[in-house]
KEPA-989324 format. One record per residue (C-alpha): residue number from 1; residue in three letters; x negated, y negated, z negated. Coordinates in nm, 3 decimals, padded with zeros to 5 digits. Each point is the difference from the previous one (the first is absolute). Last residue first. Example, Ala and Ser with C-alpha at 12.3 -4.5 7.8 and 13.67 -1.06 7.14 Angstrom:
% residues 2
+--------+-------+---------+---------+---------+
: drenti : bavex :      c1 :      c2 :      c3 :
+--------+-------+---------+---------+---------+
:      2 :   SER : -01.367 :  00.106 : -00.714 :
:      1 :   ALA :  00.137 :  00.344 : -00.066 :
+--------+-------+---------+---------+---------+
END
This chain:
% residues 104
+--------+-------+---------+---------+---------+
: drenti : bavex :      c1 :      c2 :      c3 :
+--------+-------+---------+---------+---------+
:    104 :   ASN : -08.522 : -10.121 : -11.397 :
:    103 :   PRO : -00.141 :  00.184 :  00.299 :
:    102 :   VAL : -00.291 : -00.169 :  00.181 :
:    101 :   ARG :  00.025 : -00.201 :  00.325 :
:    100 :   GLY :  00.324 : -00.178 : -00.088 :
:     99 :   VAL : -00.131 : -00.359 : -00.027 :
:     98 :   LEU :  00.024 : -00.022 : -00.379 :
:     97 :   ARG : -00.123 :  00.354 : -00.066 :
:     96 :   GLY : -00.304 : -00.048 :  00.223 :
:     95 :   TRP : -00.087 : -00.327 : -00.172 :
:     94 :   SER :  00.001 :  00.176 : -00.338 :
:     93 :   GLN : -00.217 :  00.285 :  00.128 :
:     92 :   GLN : -00.253 : -00.239 :  00.156 :
:     91 :   TYR : -00.012 : -00.219 : -00.311 :
:     90 :   ALA : -00.061 :  00.301 : -00.225 :
:     89 :   LEU : -00.286 :  00.117 :  00.222 :
:     88 :   LEU : -00.143 : -00.352 :  00.016 :
:     87 :   TYR :  00.015 : -00.036 : -00.378 :
:     86 :   GLY : -00.166 :  00.336 : -00.055 :
:     85 :   ALA : -00.279 : -00.083 :  00.247 :
:     84 :   SER : -00.063 : -00.337 : -00.165 :
:     83 :   PHE : -00.016 :  00.146 : -00.351 :
:     82 :   GLY : -00.220 :  00.286 :  00.121 :
:     81 :   ILE : -00.242 : -00.244 :  00.167 :
:     80 :   LEU : -00.008 : -00.219 : -00.310 :
:     79 :   GLY : -00.057 :  00.303 : -00.220 :
:     78 :   ALA : -00.279 :  00.121 :  00.229 :
:     77 :   THR : -00.172 : -00.337 : -00.034 :
:     76 :   CYS :  00.045 : -00.010 : -00.376 :
:     75 :   MET : -00.124 :  00.358 : -00.041 :
:     74 :   SER : -00.305 : -00.066 :  00.219 :
:     73 :   GLN : -00.089 : -00.306 : -00.206 :
:     72 :   VAL :  00.042 :  00.195 : -00.321 :
:     71 :   PRO : -00.190 :  00.308 :  00.119 :
:     70 :   ILE : -00.304 : -00.180 :  00.144 :
:     69 :   LYS : -00.283 :  00.241 : -00.085 :
:     68 :   PRO : -00.050 :  00.129 :  00.358 :
:     67 :   ARG :  00.097 :  00.348 : -00.129 :
:     66 :   ILE :  00.286 : -00.112 : -00.223 :
:     65 :   GLY :  00.178 : -00.212 :  00.263 :
:     64 :   ALA :  00.204 :  00.273 :  00.167 :
:     63 :   ALA :  00.127 :  00.119 : -00.338 :
:     62 :   TYR :  00.121 : -00.349 : -00.091 :
:     61 :   GLY :  00.164 : -00.046 :  00.338 :
:     60 :   TYR :  00.182 :  00.332 : -00.029 :
:     59 :   PRO :  00.103 : -00.088 : -00.355 :
:     58 :   LEU :  00.161 : -00.323 :  00.126 :
:     57 :   SER :  00.144 :  00.127 :  00.331 :
:     56 :   VAL :  00.246 :  00.244 : -00.153 :
:     55 :   ALA :  00.163 : -00.261 : -00.224 :
:     54 :   THR :  00.034 : -00.257 :  00.279 :
:     53 :   ALA :  00.155 :  00.250 :  00.241 :
:     52 :   GLY :  00.232 :  00.119 : -00.277 :
:     51 :   VAL :  00.111 : -00.352 : -00.094 :
:     50 :   TRP :  00.102 : -00.077 :  00.358 :
:     49 :   LYS :  00.151 :  00.344 :  00.059 :
:     48 :   ALA :  00.196 : -00.030 : -00.326 :
:     47 :   MET :  00.124 : -00.346 :  00.100 :
:     46 :   ASP :  00.124 :  00.139 :  00.331 :
:     45 :   MET :  00.167 :  00.288 : -00.184 :
:     44 :   MET :  00.170 : -00.248 : -00.233 :
:     43 :   SER :  00.140 : -00.174 :  00.306 :
:     42 :   PHE : -00.136 : -00.318 :  00.156 :
:     41 :   ASN :  00.288 : -00.201 :  00.156 :
:     40 :   MET : -00.103 : -00.327 : -00.169 :
:     39 :   VAL : -00.336 :  00.031 :  00.179 :
:     38 :   VAL :  00.167 :  00.034 :  00.341 :
:     37 :   ASP :  00.246 : -00.283 : -00.055 :
:     36 :   VAL : -00.278 : -00.230 : -00.122 :
:     35 :   ASN : -00.208 :  00.075 :  00.308 :
:     34 :   THR :  00.296 : -00.088 :  00.222 :
:     33 :   PRO :  00.227 :  00.262 :  00.151 :
:     32 :   ASN :  00.114 : -00.010 :  00.366 :
:     31 :   PRO :  00.253 :  00.279 :  00.060 :
:     30 :   ASN :  00.114 :  00.014 : -00.363 :
:     29 :   ILE :  00.185 :  00.310 : -00.122 :
:     28 :   VAL : -00.019 :  00.205 :  00.320 :
:     27 :   THR :  00.144 :  00.348 : -00.052 :
:     26 :   TYR : -00.224 :  00.274 :  00.133 :
:     25 :   LYS : -00.137 :  00.112 :  00.336 :
:     24 :   PRO : -00.103 : -00.348 :  00.117 :
:     23 :   PRO :  00.026 : -00.071 :  00.373 :
:     22 :   THR : -00.312 :  00.062 :  00.207 :
:     21 :   LEU : -00.197 : -00.268 :  00.181 :
:     20 :   LEU : -00.034 : -00.249 : -00.284 :
:     19 :   VAL : -00.004 : -00.373 :  00.073 :
:     18 :   MET : -00.205 : -00.167 : -00.270 :
:     17 :   THR :  00.115 : -00.328 : -00.151 :
:     16 :   ARG : -00.174 : -00.334 :  00.000 :
:     15 :   SER :  00.018 : -00.312 : -00.214 :
:     14 :   GLY : -00.094 : -00.336 :  00.150 :
:     13 :   ARG :  00.211 : -00.202 : -00.242 :
:     12 :   GLY :  00.338 :  00.139 :  00.086 :
:     11 :   SER :  00.167 :  00.148 :  00.303 :
:     10 :   ARG : -00.183 :  00.310 :  00.104 :
:      9 :   ARG : -00.276 :  00.027 :  00.256 :
:      8 :   ARG : -00.077 :  00.345 :  00.132 :
:      7 :   LEU : -00.264 :  00.253 : -00.084 :
:      6 :   THR : -00.058 :  00.299 :  00.220 :
:      5 :   PRO :  00.008 :  00.376 : -00.042 :
:      4 :   PRO : -00.134 :  00.170 :  00.315 :
:      3 :   SER :  00.214 :  00.025 :  00.315 :
:      2 :   ALA :  00.186 :  00.320 :  00.070 :
:      1 :   CYS : -00.065 :  00.179 :  00.329 :
+--------+-------+---------+---------+---------+
END
């Protein structure tokens, strides 16, 4: 029976790396990318997903706030949620490409 993913100590200032149970299917570009590496690896499609999630959430938030008479506040909140969700989706795809989990 395989053990669950664990974290192990790496040399350096307390940084950790995840031990993955299955080998990557695709070419590994960077086995342990930093946040900067992941963001610098954003493709145009990742940017489009980020912008698209933000753009879709704004009118949705406005429409959802019309009935309780708080359309602007609702739009800003939904926009922030869409912005965050788009960023996280783009980050996940970029990280996956770097570590060989998603096709380049």
